[in-house]
N, C-alpha and C positions, 0 to 999 in steps of 0.2 A: 405569423401566419402560422396554423395548424393542419398539417396533411396527413391522412390515414388512409395508407393502403393496403391492399393486400401484397405480401411478399411474393417475389417471381424466382424464388429459390428455395431449394429443397431443406428440411429442417436438418440439423448437422448429424445427428443419428443415423440420418438416412443418406447421406453424403458419400458419393465413390472415392472421394479424396484422400488420402492420408489426413489422421485429425493429428493435432500436434498441439499440447499444452505443457507450460511451465510452472513452475511458483520456485521464487528465491526464498530460502528461509530469513527466519528471525534473525540467523548470525551472520548471513550473507552481507559482504560490505556494502552492495547496494542498496540492500532492506536497511542496514543500520541507519545509512546515511538518509533513507525516507523515515524512519522511526525519529531520529533526532530532529530531523527538520522540522517535523509535524509537531513533534513534542513542544519545540522551541515557540513553534506559532501559539500553539495553545496556552505557554507560560506569557507569552507576552499579551495575550487577551486578559487572561486572569489578571494579571498585574494593573494593564489598562483600566480594567471595570473596578477593580478592588480600590483602586486610588484616583480614579476619575471618572467613574461611572459610565464611560465607554471605551468603545474599542478604537485605539488610532492606526494609520496606515502602516502597514508592514507585509514584507513578503520576506521569508528566511528560506528560500527553497533552492540554494546552490550549495549546498554542503560537498564536502569530500573527504574520505578516508584513505589517507595515503599510507599504503603498507609499509611495513616495518620489515625488521631480517632476523631471522630466529633459526635455530639448530635443536631440533627437536630428538631424540631419541628414548627408544623404550625406557620407561621411569622418569623422565623428565627432560632435560634439555636446557636452552641457553637463550633467552632473548637477547639479540646483540644490539639490535636499532629499534628505538619503540614505533608502534603506529602513531600518526600524526592525523587529530582528526579539526577539520577547519568548518565553520559554519560561516555561510556567506549570504548576505542580503542588506535589505531596507527596513528601518523601522525607526518611527519618530522617538527623538529622545528627549526634546524638550520642548515643556510645555506650559504656555503662558494661562495662568489661572486669574480669572476677572475676580478682585474683591471689592464688596459693597462698602467696606470699612477702612478702607486703606488702599495703599498702592497697588496694582496688578504685581503678582508673584510667578516668579520662573521656576518652574519646578524640573527636575532631571528624572530620566529614567534609568535604572542601572542595568543597561541592555547587555554588555558583557559579564556581568554578575548572573544574571538570568541565563544567558545563552551557555555558557561554562558549566554553571550548576545543573541544567538541564542534561547537556552531555553526559555528564556523569551518573545522573540518576538513573537515565535512560539504558545506558550502557552496563549499569550495576544489575537491573532486573534483567537483560538479553543472556548476560555472560555469567557464568559459575566459575569459571576459572581464568578469568582476565584481572591482572592485579592494576587498579584504575592508579594507582602511585607510582609505579614502575612499567608497566608494557605500553602504555599509550599516554600522547601528551594533546592537549586539548588548547584551541585556538579560534576567535573569533575575527570577523571583519565584516560588521555589518554597520551602515552609514544610514544618514536619514534619506526620505526619500524625494523624487524630482516634483516639483511643484504641481505638474500638471495633474500626475497621478493621483497624488493626497488630496488635490482638489476635487475631482471625481469622487473620490472616498468620503471626502469631509460632506458633500450634497448628501449622502445615504448613511449616516452615522448612528442615527437616533433607530430606537428599537420601532416607533411607530412608522417609521418611513420605510417607502420600497427602494431597496439598493439600487443604484445604479450601476451598470455591468463597467468593470473597469477596462473592458478591451473588447475587440471584436474577436471571440474565440467561439471554439465549439467544444462539445462535449458529447459522448456518446455511451451507450450501454445498451445491455441485453438481458434476457434471462428466457429460461432458466438455465442452471450450469448444464454441460453433458455429463454421460457416466465418466470420461475422460477429465473433462476440469473438476468434477467432484472430488474423483479418487486424487488427484494431484493434490489439491488444496488440504484434503483432509490427512493426506499420507504425512506433509510436512507440517501440520496440527499436531498430528500424534505424536511423530519421532520428538518433536521439539515440546511436549508437553512434559509438565515437571515430575509427572508420574512415570512417562517412560525413562527418563532421565536418571531418576532414583534407581531405575532397574537397572539402565545400559549406562553406566558412568563414564564408559569408554566412549562414548558418543559426544561428540560438540555440537555447537548452535549453526555452524555454517551448512546448512542443509541447501542443496537444489534437487528437485525432482522433476525429471523430464518425461512426460508420458506422450505414447503415440498409440494410434489406434488404425488399422487396417482390416476392414471387416468387420468380425467379431472378436480379433486380437488385439489384446493390449500388452503394451510391453512400456514396463517402468523402469527407468534408471535413476538410483538414487546417488547424489554424490555426496558423502557425509565426511566433514573433518573429524578426526578421530583423537584425542585427548591423551597425550604419551603417557602421563604419571600414572595412569589407570591400568595402563597396558606393560606387560611385561616382556612379552616376546611375541613372535609371529602367530602363534596358536592364540593366544588371546585376542591379538587383533582381528583373526578371520572369526573367533568366536561372536566376537561385537558386532561385525559387520553383517555375520548371518542371524544375528538375534533383529538387526534393522529389517533385513531381508525378511524374514518371517514375519515380523509385525504389519509390514507393508501387505503382503498376501493375505494374512488374516483379515485386515482391514477390505481390501478389495473383496474377500469371498463374502463379506458382510454386505458391501453397500452395491456391489454389481456382480452378483452371483452367476447370471446369466451368461457372463464373459468370461473369456479364457485369457489368464493375466499371468504374466511372466515379470520377475523382476531381478535386477542384479543391482549390488551396490558398489562403487568405486573400482568401475570395469579398468582404469588404467593401471589399477595395482598388478605389479609382477612381483608375487612373494619369494620366489624362488631368488631372484635378484636383489632384493631388501628394498624393492619401491612399493611404499604405501603411502597412503594419505594421511600423515601423522603429524599432527600440531600440538603446541603446548597450550595453546590459549582456548581451543575451540574453532579458530577461524582462519581463514586462508590469508586474512589481510595481515597475520603477522610476517608474513615471508615472501610479501609483494605484491600480493592481489589487491587493488583500489576500489574502491566504490565512489557512485556519484548519486547523487538525487535525481529519480528520474529514469533509470537505465534499468530498473527491474519491474517489480509487479504494477500494474495498472491499477485503478483503485477497487478494483472489485479483487484483489488478491491474486492477479493470475496474468500471465503473459500467453495471449491466445493468437497466434498468428492465421488462423482458418476463421476468425471473427472480426467485425470492424472495431479496430481500435483507434486512441488518440494516442498521443506521444507525448500528450501534455504531463508536465511533471506537478501533480496534484498536491504532493507533500510540503508543506511549509508556506504555502499560499495563504492568504489571509482568509476566512472564512465567512466576512462580509460582503465583499462584491467580486471577489476575483473568479469569472465564470469558467476561467481554467480547471478552479477546483469544484465549484458549486457546482456546475453543468454535467461533468464528469460523474459524480457523485449522485445527482439527481436523475440522471439519465438510467442508471441502474436500478434507483428506487421506484421510478416509473414502470420501468420494466417489470422488474418483481411483484410490483401491486396488480398490475394488468394479470399477470398470470394466475397470481392468487384469487383474485376476482372470478378470473375465468373458469375456474373449477372443473378443468379440464378440457374445456371449448378452445383455449387457446394453446396451441404447440409451443409457439416461440414468439415473442416481442422484440422487437429491435428500436431503439429509440435514438435519433441525433437533435441537438439544440444547438441552436447558431445566434451569438448573440450580437450588439452592436453597441460600441463602446458609447457610454453616456445615457443609453436608455434601459427603462426599469428591467431588472433580470425576471420579473414576472411576466413580460412580454417579450419573448425569443423572437427574432428576426424569421427564423426557422424552428418548426418545431414538426420534426419527420417523425412518423412511426407506422413500421412495418409489422404486419401480423401473420402468423401462419396458424390460421384456423385448424381444428380438430376436423377430420372427415364427416360430412354432411352436416357440419354448423352453418348456418345463416350467418354471413359476413356481417350484415348489418347490426346485427346483435351484439358480435365482439367490438364492432366498431364503437358502437354505442358506449361500452365497458372502458375502452382506451379512452374516448373523449372524456368520460366524468372523472379518470384517475388522473389524467394530465391536467383536466382544468383544477381539482383539488390540489397535486403536487405542485402547482404553480402559483397557488393562492401566496398572499404575502403573508397569512398565519402559517403555512406550511413552511415556508422558507425560512422564518424567524425561528420556529421550531428547529429546523435543519442546522441552521445557526449554534443554537445552543448545544446540539448533540455534537456539532464536530468542535467546539471550545470544548466540551467535557471528554472528549475522547471517545464517544461512545458510535462513531461510524468508522467502520473499514476503509482505510485509502491506502493501504497498501499490502 
């Protein structure tokens, strides 16, 4: 059921309440879990496709990172107890292949090897200073799925079939980013970029950016795990944190120059007392901070309490028929395309998609689109744009294309 209405709330840029947005960076324990879980799902998809020509049922969306114990100090430190990473979920691990020239063949999928190798590969790409052979242990607990869910999955696995929803669930999305959301996302992307890390070696990958706006005043707080082996004393530590602060302020002056922006880094530090956010590996997980899938960024890359959000853990869910993944990503893509085609006539678009288990995902139980048109714009004209975008994005071809992009890792999910 498609329903397109005029939103009865102000655009977020005109709202009087304080706006808040957060991004947990690539090295934050929660984001690490998201990254590994989704990479494991993609690796399983690739293995299934390459060996059996189709994707089999799986959901590996319950990963956990258990923090270790460490004693960092200027110039180095000691890892006392390593971190522990566990991927948990369900995946088909035995497949009966029908043979025309002989007896049927039971083939096995090396789930443990796929999961462990993927964990190591992902973490090697995220962290520059984490020794994968010493600082962290890897484990898995992935079992076969239940017959009812695999049954729904098997009804919609072929490329030419319309997938059937695995659950009665919803996904939400909106566009565009506000100024606060944009600077929050881009600040973390900048600080964790290879180019910045090359210049600021003392900066680790465990970054969190929290931004608030009241009126025209924007305040940014950055928590940045600093890497001890590159820092010889407190003065060097302060120099590195100042480098992060200045980079964020320069970025803000470029992308939101009309805002009054301040930035603080590691505000819990007490330099005089020797209290600093110092780590050996570049992540707080080395000393007790734990991580879990779904506790961090939503599929648009942010945590936005001033917006409609889903608490669904997107990462690690299968990209074939899991609406908890597909509808959250799709809602955002619909909203962004509506804004794009509106060419300034649409200020904001908000999407809510609700499925029913066993029904085609091309036919949501509820497809709610709320629009804020620009001043003096006819609502019927923007309503037509929204209807066209929705129809296109919910077509079988578009959903199959989304599936391919999710498997390829070309879609932001955290």
